[in-house]
C-alpha positions, 0 to 999 in steps of 0.5 A: 500499500505504501508503494501505491501512495508514493506513486500517487504522491509523485504523480500529483507533484508532477502535475503541480509543477510548472511545465518546462515549456511554459517556463522556457517559452512563456510568450510563445503562443504556439507552445501554449496552444499545443500544450493546452491542446495536448492536456485537453486531448488527454482529458486534463481540462483543468490543467489546460485551462491553467496553461491558457490562463497563465499565458494570457497574463505575461506581456509579450504575447501578440493579441492575435495569440491572446484571442486564439488562446482565450477562444481555445480556453472556452471551447469544450474540445 
C-alpha cells in the first residue's frame, strides 16, 4: 500500500509543477496552444485551462495569440 501512496504522491507533484515548456517559452503562443491542446486531448481540462490562463498574463504575447488562446480556453474540445 505504501508503494501505491508513493506513486500517487509523485504523480500529484508532477502535475503541480509548472511545465518546463511554459517556463522556457511563456510568450510563445504556439507552445501554449500545443500544450493546452495536448492536455485537453488527454482529459486534463483543468491543467489546460491553467496553461491558457497563465499564458494570458505576461506581456509579450501578441494580441492575435491572446484571442486564439482565450477562444481555445472557452471551447469544450
